[in-house]
Biopython code that builds the backbone (N, CA, C, O; Angstrom):
import numpy as np
from Bio.PDB.StructureBuilder import StructureBuilder

atoms = [
    (1, "MET", "N", (-8.545, 187.859, 277.813)),
    (1, "MET", "CA", (-8.223, 186.981, 276.742)),
    (1, "MET", "C", (-9.073, 185.792, 276.899)),
    (1, "MET", "O", (-9.280, 185.236, 277.977)),
    (2, "ALA", "N", (-9.602, 185.398, 275.648)),
    (2, "ALA", "CA", (-10.427, 184.133, 275.643)),
    (2, "ALA", "C", (-9.505, 182.876, 275.501)),
    (2, "ALA", "O", (-8.390, 182.961, 274.986)),
    (3, "THR", "N", (-9.987, 181.791, 275.947)),
    (3, "THR", "CA", (-9.365, 180.493, 275.745)),
    (3, "THR", "C", (-10.149, 179.606, 274.836)),
    (3, "THR", "O", (-11.353, 179.413, 275.001)),
    (4, "VAL", "N", (-9.461, 179.078, 273.890)),
    (4, "VAL", "CA", (-10.211, 178.018, 273.013)),
    (4, "VAL", "C", (-9.694, 176.713, 273.269)),
    (4, "VAL", "O", (-8.477, 176.555, 273.373)),
    (5, "ALA", "N", (-10.532, 175.712, 273.388)),
    (5, "ALA", "CA", (-10.111, 174.254, 273.474)),
    (5, "ALA", "C", (-10.613, 173.423, 272.494)),
    (5, "ALA", "O", (-11.589, 173.755, 271.820)),
    (6, "ARG", "N", (-9.989, 172.285, 272.340)),
    (6, "ARG", "CA", (-10.471, 171.374, 271.399)),
    (6, "ARG", "C", (-10.604, 169.965, 272.034)),
    (6, "ARG", "O", (-9.847, 169.715, 272.972)),
    (7, "VAL", "N", (-11.399, 169.108, 271.664)),
    (7, "VAL", "CA", (-11.687, 167.864, 272.096)),
    (7, "VAL", "C", (-11.252, 166.742, 271.175)),
    (7, "VAL", "O", (-11.659, 166.830, 270.016)),
    (8, "THR", "N", (-10.533, 165.755, 271.474)),
    (8, "THR", "CA", (-10.171, 164.622, 270.588)),
    (8, "THR", "C", (-10.613, 163.271, 271.230)),
    (8, "THR", "O", (-10.662, 163.155, 272.455)),
    (9, "THR", "N", (-10.921, 162.286, 270.414)),
    (9, "THR", "CA", (-11.233, 160.962, 271.024)),
    (9, "THR", "C", (-10.192, 159.949, 270.996)),
    (9, "THR", "O", (-9.670, 159.675, 269.916)),
    (10, "ILE", "N", (-9.864, 159.413, 271.972)),
    (10, "ILE", "CA", (-8.747, 158.308, 271.928)),
    (10, "ILE", "C", (-9.332, 157.039, 272.765)),
    (10, "ILE", "O", (-10.208, 157.214, 273.612)),
    (11, "THR", "N", (-8.862, 155.907, 272.511)),
    (11, "THR", "CA", (-9.188, 154.629, 273.112)),
    (11, "THR", "C", (-7.857, 154.060, 273.702)),
    (11, "THR", "O", (-6.814, 154.028, 273.049)),
    (12, "ALA", "N", (-7.960, 153.663, 274.846)),
    (12, "ALA", "CA", (-6.955, 152.988, 275.595)),
    (12, "ALA", "C", (-7.403, 151.620, 276.281)),
    (12, "ALA", "O", (-8.522, 151.420, 276.753)),
    (13, "LYS", "N", (-6.354, 150.716, 276.258)),
    (13, "LYS", "CA", (-6.733, 149.302, 276.765)),
    (13, "LYS", "C", (-5.732, 148.794, 277.800)),
    (13, "LYS", "O", (-4.536, 149.018, 277.614)),
    (14, "SER", "N", (-6.121, 148.162, 278.817)),
    (14, "SER", "CA", (-5.349, 147.646, 279.911)),
    (14, "SER", "C", (-5.676, 146.190, 280.243)),
    (14, "SER", "O", (-6.827, 145.788, 280.079)),
    (15, "ASP", "N", (-4.772, 145.429, 280.676)),
    (15, "ASP", "CA", (-4.927, 144.162, 281.167)),
    (15, "ASP", "C", (-5.083, 144.260, 282.676)),
    (15, "ASP", "O", (-5.238, 143.215, 283.306)),
    (16, "VAL", "N", (-5.057, 145.358, 283.269)),
    (16, "VAL", "CA", (-5.147, 145.644, 284.879)),
    (16, "VAL", "C", (-6.613, 146.022, 285.257)),
    (16, "VAL", "O", (-7.291, 145.374, 286.054)),
    (17, "GLY", "N", (-6.999, 147.060, 284.646)),
    (17, "GLY", "CA", (-8.382, 147.577, 284.966)),
    (17, "GLY", "C", (-8.680, 148.882, 284.315)),
    (17, "GLY", "O", (-7.884, 149.376, 283.517)),
    (18, "PHE", "N", (-9.863, 149.483, 284.650)),
    (18, "PHE", "CA", (-10.346, 150.616, 284.011)),
    (18, "PHE", "C", (-9.458, 151.872, 284.385)),
    (18, "PHE", "O", (-9.110, 152.714, 283.558)),
    (19, "ALA", "N", (-9.135, 151.899, 285.722)),
    (19, "ALA", "CA", (-8.251, 152.993, 286.157)),
    (19, "ALA", "C", (-6.934, 153.055, 285.375)),
    (19, "ALA", "O", (-6.484, 154.130, 284.980)),
    (20, "ASP", "N", (-6.354, 151.937, 285.170)),
    (20, "ASP", "CA", (-5.126, 151.813, 284.409)),
    (20, "ASP", "C", (-5.217, 152.262, 283.078)),
    (20, "ASP", "O", (-4.334, 152.986, 282.617)),
    (21, "ALA", "N", (-6.294, 151.872, 282.339)),
    (21, "ALA", "CA", (-6.526, 152.237, 281.049)),
    (21, "ALA", "C", (-6.730, 153.675, 280.848)),
    (21, "ALA", "O", (-6.249, 154.245, 279.868)),
    (22, "ILE", "N", (-7.483, 154.336, 281.815)),
    (22, "ILE", "CA", (-7.659, 155.884, 281.842)),
    (22, "ILE", "C", (-6.296, 156.531, 282.025)),
    (22, "ILE", "O", (-5.942, 157.476, 281.319)),
    (23, "ALA", "N", (-5.507, 155.990, 283.021)),
    (23, "ALA", "CA", (-4.209, 156.735, 283.229)),
    (23, "ALA", "C", (-3.301, 156.563, 282.126)),
    (23, "ALA", "O", (-2.600, 157.520, 281.798)),
    (24, "SER", "N", (-3.214, 155.377, 281.459)),
    (24, "SER", "CA", (-2.346, 155.104, 280.291)),
    (24, "SER", "C", (-2.877, 156.087, 279.028)),
    (24, "SER", "O", (-2.101, 156.704, 278.298)),
    (25, "GLY", "N", (-4.217, 156.116, 278.919)),
    (25, "GLY", "CA", (-4.647, 157.010, 277.792)),
    (25, "GLY", "C", (-4.269, 158.406, 277.981)),
    (25, "GLY", "O", (-3.711, 159.031, 277.079)),
    (26, "ILE", "N", (-4.579, 158.984, 279.243)),
    (26, "ILE", "CA", (-4.179, 160.408, 279.411)),
    (26, "ILE", "C", (-2.695, 160.570, 279.352)),
    (26, "ILE", "O", (-2.261, 161.530, 278.716)),
    (27, "ALA", "N", (-1.760, 159.648, 280.009)),
    (27, "ALA", "CA", (-0.310, 159.808, 279.871)),
    (27, "ALA", "C", (0.139, 159.869, 278.343)),
    (27, "ALA", "O", (0.997, 160.660, 277.951)),
    (28, "ARG", "N", (-0.497, 158.991, 277.544)),
    (28, "ARG", "CA", (-0.190, 158.910, 276.147)),
    (28, "ARG", "C", (-0.582, 160.224, 275.445)),
    (28, "ARG", "O", (0.208, 160.852, 274.740)),
    (29, "ALA", "N", (-1.742, 160.567, 275.663)),
    (29, "ALA", "CA", (-2.306, 161.828, 274.996)),
    (29, "ALA", "C", (-1.403, 163.063, 275.445)),
    (29, "ALA", "O", (-1.139, 163.947, 274.631)),
    (30, "SER", "N", (-0.985, 163.102, 276.611)),
    (30, "SER", "CA", (-0.109, 164.263, 276.959)),
    (30, "SER", "C", (1.214, 164.254, 276.425)),
    (30, "SER", "O", (1.892, 165.282, 276.456)),
    (31, "GLU", "N", (1.682, 163.096, 275.895)),
    (31, "GLU", "CA", (3.027, 163.022, 275.160)),
    (31, "GLU", "C", (2.847, 163.737, 273.828)),
    (31, "GLU", "O", (3.801, 164.326, 273.319)),
    (32, "THR", "N", (1.661, 163.702, 273.257)),
    (32, "THR", "CA", (1.467, 164.325, 271.859)),
    (32, "THR", "C", (0.763, 165.683, 271.825)),
    (32, "THR", "O", (1.061, 166.521, 270.973)),
    (33, "LEU", "N", (-0.199, 165.902, 272.781)),
    (33, "LEU", "CA", (-0.927, 167.039, 272.847)),
    (33, "LEU", "C", (-0.420, 167.974, 274.065)),
    (33, "LEU", "O", (-0.161, 167.568, 275.198)),
    (34, "ARG", "N", (-0.338, 169.174, 273.651)),
    (34, "ARG", "CA", (0.100, 170.150, 274.737)),
    (34, "ARG", "C", (-1.163, 170.787, 275.268)),
    (34, "ARG", "O", (-2.078, 171.035, 274.482)),
    (35, "GLY", "N", (-1.272, 171.074, 276.590)),
    (35, "GLY", "CA", (-2.333, 171.668, 277.260)),
    (35, "GLY", "C", (-3.490, 170.894, 277.532)),
    (35, "GLY", "O", (-4.583, 171.457, 277.587)),
    (36, "VAL", "N", (-3.372, 169.541, 277.727)),
    (36, "VAL", "CA", (-4.337, 168.660, 278.176)),
    (36, "VAL", "C", (-4.970, 169.109, 279.456)),
    (36, "VAL", "O", (-4.188, 169.193, 280.402)),
    (37, "LYS", "N", (-6.230, 169.417, 279.686)),
    (37, "LYS", "CA", (-6.762, 169.977, 280.803)),
    (37, "LYS", "C", (-7.867, 168.907, 281.365)),
    (37, "LYS", "O", (-8.367, 169.106, 282.472)),
    (38, "GLY", "N", (-8.177, 167.960, 280.714)),
    (38, "GLY", "CA", (-9.267, 167.058, 281.428)),
    (38, "GLY", "C", (-9.754, 166.036, 280.341)),
    (38, "GLY", "O", (-9.424, 166.134, 279.159)),
    (39, "ALA", "N", (-10.477, 165.155, 280.781)),
    (39, "ALA", "CA", (-11.040, 164.048, 279.874)),
    (39, "ALA", "C", (-12.460, 163.541, 280.451)),
    (39, "ALA", "O", (-12.777, 163.610, 281.638)),
    (40, "TRP", "N", (-13.166, 163.082, 279.538)),
    (40, "TRP", "CA", (-14.503, 162.604, 279.812)),
    (40, "TRP", "C", (-14.432, 160.950, 279.440)),
    (40, "TRP", "O", (-14.021, 160.557, 278.348)),
    (41, "VAL", "N", (-14.825, 160.179, 280.353)),
    (41, "VAL", "CA", (-14.791, 158.786, 280.022)),
    (41, "VAL", "C", (-16.098, 158.493, 279.359)),
    (41, "VAL", "O", (-17.104, 158.331, 280.051)),
    (42, "LYS", "N", (-16.141, 158.410, 277.948)),
    (42, "LYS", "CA", (-17.309, 158.291, 277.189)),
    (42, "LYS", "C", (-17.846, 156.850, 277.234)),
    (42, "LYS", "O", (-19.050, 156.598, 277.270)),
    (43, "GLU", "N", (-16.892, 155.941, 277.229)),
    (43, "GLU", "CA", (-17.329, 154.484, 277.140)),
    (43, "GLU", "C", (-16.446, 153.666, 277.849)),
    (43, "GLU", "O", (-15.256, 153.977, 277.855)),
    (44, "GLN", "N", (-16.878, 152.539, 278.526)),
    (44, "GLN", "CA", (-16.174, 151.509, 279.074)),
    (44, "GLN", "C", (-16.614, 150.087, 278.594)),
    (44, "GLN", "O", (-17.783, 149.708, 278.534)),
    (45, "LYS", "N", (-15.467, 149.327, 278.248)),
    (45, "LYS", "CA", (-15.939, 147.926, 277.714)),
    (45, "LYS", "C", (-14.965, 146.990, 278.434)),
    (45, "LYS", "O", (-14.001, 147.439, 279.055)),
    (46, "VAL", "N", (-15.218, 145.746, 278.346)),
    (46, "VAL", "CA", (-14.386, 144.612, 278.860)),
    (46, "VAL", "C", (-14.390, 143.618, 277.752)),
    (46, "VAL", "O", (-15.349, 143.467, 276.996)),
    (47, "GLU", "N", (-13.242, 142.925, 277.685)),
    (47, "GLU", "CA", (-13.104, 141.677, 276.862)),
    (47, "GLU", "C", (-13.183, 140.485, 277.762)),
    (47, "GLU", "O", (-12.558, 140.501, 278.822)),
    (48, "VAL", "N", (-13.957, 139.382, 277.390)),
    (48, "VAL", "CA", (-14.041, 138.255, 278.201)),
    (48, "VAL", "C", (-13.367, 137.047, 277.553)),
    (48, "VAL", "O", (-13.563, 136.810, 276.361)),
    (49, "ASP", "N", (-12.633, 136.330, 278.253)),
    (49, "ASP", "CA", (-12.004, 135.083, 277.751)),
    (49, "ASP", "C", (-12.151, 133.976, 278.720)),
    (49, "ASP", "O", (-11.651, 134.134, 279.833)),
    (50, "GLY", "N", (-12.745, 132.923, 278.457)),
    (50, "GLY", "CA", (-12.969, 131.796, 279.343)),
    (50, "GLY", "C", (-13.857, 132.064, 280.546)),
    (50, "GLY", "O", (-13.735, 131.357, 281.546)),
    (51, "GLY", "N", (-14.763, 133.072, 280.498)),
    (51, "GLY", "CA", (-15.595, 133.385, 281.424)),
    (51, "GLY", "C", (-15.123, 134.378, 282.361)),
    (51, "GLY", "O", (-15.813, 134.733, 283.316)),
    (52, "GLY", "N", (-13.901, 134.865, 282.110)),
    (52, "GLY", "CA", (-13.321, 136.085, 282.946)),
    (52, "GLY", "C", (-12.866, 137.212, 282.140)),
    (52, "GLY", "O", (-12.551, 137.105, 280.955)),
    (53, "ILE", "N", (-12.839, 138.329, 282.830)),
    (53, "ILE", "CA", (-12.342, 139.544, 282.149)),
    (53, "ILE", "C", (-10.788, 139.468, 281.798)),
    (53, "ILE", "O", (-9.955, 139.270, 282.682)),
    (54, "SER", "N", (-10.479, 139.618, 280.590)),
    (54, "SER", "CA", (-9.174, 139.492, 280.047)),
    (54, "SER", "C", (-8.550, 140.904, 279.715)),
    (54, "SER", "O", (-7.325, 141.027, 279.676)),
    (55, "ALA", "N", (-9.372, 141.938, 279.484)),
    (55, "ALA", "CA", (-8.938, 143.282, 279.205)),
    (55, "ALA", "C", (-10.083, 144.312, 279.430)),
    (55, "ALA", "O", (-11.281, 144.057, 279.312)),
    (56, "TRP", "N", (-9.558, 145.474, 279.760)),
    (56, "TRP", "CA", (-10.453, 146.585, 280.001)),
    (56, "TRP", "C", (-10.148, 147.702, 278.997)),
    (56, "TRP", "O", (-8.986, 147.958, 278.683)),
    (57, "SER", "N", (-11.175, 148.352, 278.506)),
    (57, "SER", "CA", (-10.872, 149.487, 277.513)),
    (57, "SER", "C", (-11.788, 150.569, 277.811)),
    (57, "SER", "O", (-12.884, 150.396, 278.343)),
    (58, "VAL", "N", (-11.296, 151.735, 277.442)),
    (58, "VAL", "CA", (-12.076, 152.986, 277.603)),
    (58, "VAL", "C", (-11.879, 153.948, 276.402)),
    (58, "VAL", "O", (-10.793, 154.016, 275.826)),
    (59, "THR", "N", (-12.904, 154.656, 276.055)),
    (59, "THR", "CA", (-13.000, 155.626, 275.168)),
    (59, "THR", "C", (-12.963, 156.937, 275.845)),
    (59, "THR", "O", (-13.839, 157.189, 276.671)),
    (60, "LEU", "N", (-12.035, 157.804, 275.580)),
    (60, "LEU", "CA", (-11.955, 159.088, 276.225)),
    (60, "LEU", "C", (-12.035, 160.288, 275.343)),
    (60, "LEU", "O", (-11.475, 160.307, 274.247)),
    (61, "GLU", "N", (-12.745, 161.315, 275.823)),
    (61, "GLU", "CA", (-12.820, 162.544, 275.123)),
    (61, "GLU", "C", (-12.005, 163.509, 275.836)),
    (61, "GLU", "O", (-12.408, 164.084, 276.847)),
    (62, "VAL", "N", (-10.697, 163.718, 275.243)),
    (62, "VAL", "CA", (-9.642, 164.406, 275.887)),
    (62, "VAL", "C", (-9.671, 165.974, 275.472)),
    (62, "VAL", "O", (-9.636, 166.303, 274.286)),
    (63, "THR", "N", (-9.732, 166.825, 276.421)),
    (63, "THR", "CA", (-9.807, 168.237, 276.121)),
    (63, "THR", "C", (-8.410, 168.923, 276.216)),
    (63, "THR", "O", (-7.743, 168.740, 277.233)),
    (64, "PHE", "N", (-8.000, 169.598, 275.343)),
    (64, "PHE", "CA", (-6.750, 170.376, 275.428)),
    (64, "PHE", "C", (-6.832, 171.904, 274.968)),
    (64, "PHE", "O", (-7.678, 172.146, 274.107)),
    (65, "VAL", "N", (-6.154, 172.829, 275.380)),
    (65, "VAL", "CA", (-6.219, 174.173, 275.125)),
    (65, "VAL", "C", (-5.409, 174.456, 274.034)),
    (65, "VAL", "O", (-4.227, 174.119, 274.106)),
    (66, "LEU", "N", (-5.886, 175.101, 272.880)),
    (66, "LEU", "CA", (-5.105, 175.510, 271.759)),
    (66, "LEU", "C", (-4.100, 176.582, 272.173)),
    (66, "LEU", "O", (-4.331, 177.385, 273.077)),
    (67, "ASP", "N", (-2.961, 176.552, 271.455)),
    (67, "ASP", "CA", (-1.902, 177.451, 271.624)),
    (67, "ASP", "C", (-2.481, 178.863, 270.953)),
    (67, "ASP", "O", (-3.332, 178.902, 270.064)),
    (68, "ASP", "N", (-1.866, 179.960, 271.542)),
    (68, "ASP", "CA", (-2.212, 181.195, 271.020)),
    (68, "ASP", "C", (-1.449, 181.490, 269.708)),
    (68, "ASP", "O", (-1.638, 182.549, 269.109)),
]
sb = StructureBuilder()
sb.init_structure("model")
sb.init_model(0)
sb.init_chain("A")
sb.init_seg("    ")
for serial, (resi, resn, name, xyz) in enumerate(atoms, 1):
    if name == "N":
        sb.init_residue(resn, " ", resi, " ")
    sb.init_atom(name, np.array(xyz, "f"), 0.0, 1.0, " ", f" {name:<3s}", serial, name[0])
structure = sb.get_structure()
């Protein structure tokens, strides 16, 4: 039997770091999407305030398997 997957793009933001933004994005996607199997970090960005980083953000390509 063949497996078919779909990819969707999400963005997640954290005030802690990139790893937290990724984990939060995957956790949130898993609440809505069934069969999440992986993700590709497509883009990373930071917001700067007063010369320091104030937020980290990631764009994720989340892969999930479609139901039969």
